[in-house]
C-alpha positions in Angstrom: -67.3 197.2 74.7 -70.8 198.3 75.3 -71.6 198.4 79.0 -75.2 198.4 80.2 -75.6 199.4 83.9 -78.4 197.5 85.7 -78.1 198.4 89.4 -75.9 200.6 91.5 -75.4 201.1 95.3 -72.9 203.2 97.3 -72.5 203.6 101.0 -70.1 205.4 103.3 -69.1 204.8 106.9 -66.5 206.4 109.1 -64.9 203.1 109.8 -64.8 201.6 106.3 -65.0 204.6 104.0 -66.8 204.2 100.7 -68.1 200.9 99.4 -69.9 200.8 96.0 -71.3 198.1 93.8 -72.3 198.3 90.2 -74.2 195.4 88.5 -73.9 195.5 84.7 -73.9 193.6 81.5 -71.5 193.7 78.6 -72.9 193.3 75.1 -72.2 189.8 73.7 -70.9 188.4 77.0 -72.7 185.4 78.4 -73.0 186.5 82.1 -73.5 189.8 83.9 -70.9 191.3 86.2 -70.5 193.1 89.5 -67.7 195.5 90.2 -67.1 196.5 93.8 -65.3 199.8 94.5 -63.7 200.6 97.8 -61.9 203.7 99.1 -61.1 204.9 102.6 -60.9 208.6 101.6 -62.8 208.8 98.3 -59.6 209.6 96.3 -57.7 206.3 96.0 -60.0 203.6 94.7 -59.6 199.8 94.5 -61.9 197.5 92.7 -62.8 193.9 92.4 -64.6 192.4 89.3 -66.8 189.4 89.6 -69.4 187.5 87.7 -72.8 188.5 89.2 -74.8 185.3 89.4 -72.8 182.4 88.1 -69.4 181.9 86.5 -69.0 182.6 82.8 -66.2 182.2 80.4 -62.8 183.2 81.9 -61.7 184.8 78.6 -64.6 187.3 78.8 -64.0 188.5 82.4 -60.2 188.7 81.6 -60.9 190.8 78.5 -63.3 193.0 80.5 -60.7 193.5 83.3 -58.0 194.4 80.8 -60.5 196.8 79.1 -61.2 198.6 82.4 -57.5 198.8 83.1 -56.8 200.4 79.7 -59.9 202.5 79.2 -60.2 205.2 81.8 -63.6 206.4 80.3 -65.2 203.0 81.0 -63.7 202.7 84.4 -64.8 206.2 85.4 -68.3 205.7 84.0 -68.8 202.8 86.4 -67.2 204.6 89.4 -69.2 207.8 88.6 -72.4 205.7 88.5 -71.6 204.3 92.0 -70.8 207.8 93.4 -74.1 209.2 92.1 -75.9 206.5 94.1 -74.3 207.6 97.4 -77.0 208.0 100.1 
């Protein structure tokens, strides 16, 4: 899958830890996506994947989620982009 990053933010607070958002498109997918990363300590990361503006085909987001689960390089590319945006 070809991922095109469009917008990235990352913040950190003492109370909440790290919170990052990456807006991106996937070539040949109908709608853009947003992935939200969260970590209390900057080591153990959780994420949530959503359509950015409006819902698209469920098969596409499911395929992307599976791709990110199985492809460390793609996952880390998105997380690294968020980390680079840290204020």
